[in-house]
C-alpha positions in Angstrom: -28.9 8.6 -18.4 -25.8 10.8 -18.7 -22.9 10.2 -16.3 -19.5 11.2 -15.2 -16.7 9.1 -16.7 -13.3 9.0 -15.0 -10.9 8.2 -17.8 -7.3 7.2 -17.1 -4.7 8.6 -19.5 -1.1 7.4 -20.2 1.5 8.2 -17.7 4.1 8.6 -20.4 3.8 6.4 -23.5 0.7 7.6 -25.5 0.0 4.0 -26.6 -1.0 3.1 -23.0 -4.6 4.0 -23.3 -7.6 1.6 -23.9 -9.8 1.6 -27.0 -12.7 2.2 -24.7 -11.1 5.3 -23.2 -10.6 6.7 -26.7 -14.2 6.0 -27.6 -15.5 7.7 -24.4 -13.4 10.8 -24.9 -14.7 11.0 -28.5 -18.4 10.5 -27.5 -18.4 12.8 -24.4 -20.0 16.2 -24.5 -17.2 17.7 -22.5 -13.7 16.7 -21.3 -12.6 18.1 -17.9 -8.8 18.4 -18.0 -6.3 19.2 -15.3 -4.1 21.0 -17.8 -5.8 21.5 -21.2 -2.5 22.1 -22.9 -1.2 18.7 -21.8 -4.5 16.9 -22.6 -4.6 18.6 -26.0 -1.5 16.6 -27.0 -3.3 13.3 -26.3 -6.5 14.4 -28.1 -4.6 15.5 -31.1 -2.7 12.2 -31.2 -6.0 10.3 -31.4 -8.0 12.8 -33.4 -10.4 13.6 -30.6 -12.2 16.9 -31.1 -14.4 17.0 -28.0 -14.5 20.4 -26.2 -12.3 20.8 -23.1 -12.6 22.7 -19.8 -10.0 23.2 -17.1 -10.6 21.3 -13.9 -7.8 21.4 -11.4 -7.1 21.8 -7.6 -7.5 25.6 -7.8 -11.0 25.7 -9.2 -12.6 22.3 -8.5 -14.2 23.4 -5.2 -16.4 26.0 -7.0 -16.9 23.9 -10.1 -18.3 20.6 -8.8 -21.9 21.6 -8.1 -22.5 23.2 -11.6 -20.8 20.3 -13.3 -23.0 17.8 -11.5 -26.0 19.8 -12.6 -24.9 19.7 -16.2 -24.7 15.9 -16.1 -28.2 15.8 -14.6 -29.3 17.9 -17.5 -28.1 15.2 -19.9 -24.5 16.0 -20.6 -21.9 13.2 -20.5 -18.7 14.5 -19.0 -15.3 12.8 -19.0 -12.7 13.7 -16.4 -9.0 13.2 -17.1 -5.8 14.4 -15.3 -2.4 15.0 -16.8 -1.4 11.4 -16.4 -2.9 8.3 -14.8 -6.2 7.7 -13.1 -8.2 10.7 -11.8 -8.4 11.2 -8.1 -5.2 9.2 -7.4 -3.0 12.1 -6.1 -4.9 14.2 -8.6 -8.2 16.1 -8.8 -11.3 14.0 -9.0 -12.5 13.1 -5.5 -14.5 16.2 -4.9 -16.4 15.9 -8.2 -17.1 12.2 -7.7 -18.5 12.9 -4.2 -20.7 15.7 -5.4 -22.1 13.6 -8.2 -22.9 10.7 -5.9 -24.6 13.1 -3.5 -26.7 14.4 -6.3 -27.5 10.8 -7.5 -25.5 11.3 -10.7 -24.0 8.1 -12.0 -20.2 7.8 -12.0 -18.2 5.3 -13.9 -14.4 4.8 -13.7 -12.6 3.1 -16.5 -9.6 0.8 -15.8 -6.3 2.1 -17.0 -2.9 3.5 -16.2 -1.8 4.3 -12.6 1.9 4.9 -12.0 2.2 3.0 -8.7 1.1 -0.4 -10.1 4.0 -1.0 -12.5 6.4 0.5 -9.9 5.2 -2.0 -7.3 5.2 -5.0 -9.5 8.7 -4.1 -10.8 10.1 -3.6 -7.4 10.6 -7.2 -6.5 9.0 -6.5 -3.1 5.9 -8.2 -1.8 2.8 -6.9 -3.5 0.1 -9.1 -2.0 -0.4 -6.5 0.8 0.6 -2.9 0.4 -0.4 0.6 1.3 -0.4 3.7 -0.9 0.7 6.9 0.8 1.0 9.1 -2.3 2.8 12.3 -1.5 3.9 12.8 2.1 3.2 16.1 3.7 5.8 18.6 2.5 6.5 20.0 5.9 4.0 19.9 8.7 3.1 16.4 9.8 5.8 14.8 7.6 8.0 13.4 10.5 5.0 12.3 12.4 3.7 10.3 9.5 7.0 8.7 8.9 7.2 7.6 12.5 3.7 6.2 12.3 4.9 4.1 9.3 8.1 2.9 11.0 6.4 -0.3 12.2 4.2 -0.8 9.1 4.6 -4.4 7.9 3.1 -4.0 4.5 5.0 -2.8 1.4 4.7 1.0 1.2 4.3 3.2 -1.9 5.1 6.9 -2.1 5.1 9.5 -4.8 7.8 12.1 -4.8 9.2 14.9 -7.0 12.7 14.7 -8.4 13.7 17.8 -6.5 13.0 16.2 -3.1 14.1 12.6 -3.8 17.5 12.8 -2.1 16.1 14.5 1.0 13.3 12.0 1.2 15.7 9.0 0.9 17.8 10.6 3.7 14.7 10.9 5.9 13.8 7.3 5.1 17.2 6.1 6.2 16.8 8.0 9.5 13.4 6.4 10.2 13.5 3.0 8.5 17.3 2.3 8.6 19.9 2.2 5.8 19.4 -1.6 5.3 15.7 -1.4 4.4 15.1 -2.6 0.9 13.4 -0.3 -1.6 12.9 0.5 -5.2 12.8 3.9 -6.9 11.2 4.2 -10.4 11.2 7.3 -12.5 10.0 8.2 -16.0 7.8 5.1 -16.1 6.8 4.0 -19.7 9.0 6.7 -21.2 12.3 6.4 -23.2 14.5 6.9 -20.1 12.5 4.7 -17.8 14.6 3.6 -14.9 14.2 1.5 -11.7 16.9 1.4 -9.0 16.6 -1.4 -6.4 18.5 -2.3 -3.3 19.1 -1.0 0.3 18.1 2.6 1.0 21.7 3.7 1.4 22.7 2.1 -1.9 19.8 3.8 -3.7 20.7 7.2 -2.1 24.4 6.9 -3.2 23.2 5.9 -6.7 21.0 9.0 -7.2 23.5 11.3 -5.7 25.5 10.8 -8.9 22.5 11.4 -11.2 20.7 14.3 -12.7 17.3 13.3 -11.4 14.3 14.0 -13.7 10.8 12.8 -14.1 8.0 11.7 -11.7 9.2 9.4 -8.9 7.6 6.3 -7.3 9.3 4.9 -4.2 8.4 1.4 -3.1 9.6 0.5 0.4 9.8 -2.8 2.2 7.6 -3.3 5.2 9.0 -3.8 8.7 10.1 -7.3 9.7 10.2 -8.7 6.1 
């Protein structure tokens, strides 16, 4: 029986992909890619010649039903995003839900996800944590931060380099300047960096930097 495969791809270093993931991408009838230009670099690196089709947040709503039908007709389809595991702050959930509703088998391979190394590297408790992903850009942002002000578990956020300073300032307002945190950027790449310490210390550090790359913020829970 054909199925949908969710295939994690490297978040930076192209070596961070499993042998099984490479095999699935080679054997699939079609690869769904968030950005075919980005995925083409990975496929070329591993000599994968499988056909690709765009699947991103702007077209996934209209694509999920016909894609599920294609799998039911016998086509194995692999879903990848630009980096990391599909559906984690990336497209994927809608297609998985549609496939399950149509009784199409879904299999997710283990692999790269940016928040895991950031959490483990942070030095903050990782036995209990919550993943918040990207906070709302505007509406609902302050409300969500206030809701998290008494959260006791370690918190994980994704952020863009352009909003990092503003986000750290907001965190200081809500959680206090003494709250411990860790900010990782460019994970697995040449210029990988993690800054640890109090929120105010981290803010002062990044004020002097030209901030680039995807950002993962790990924040200490309340009362720890």
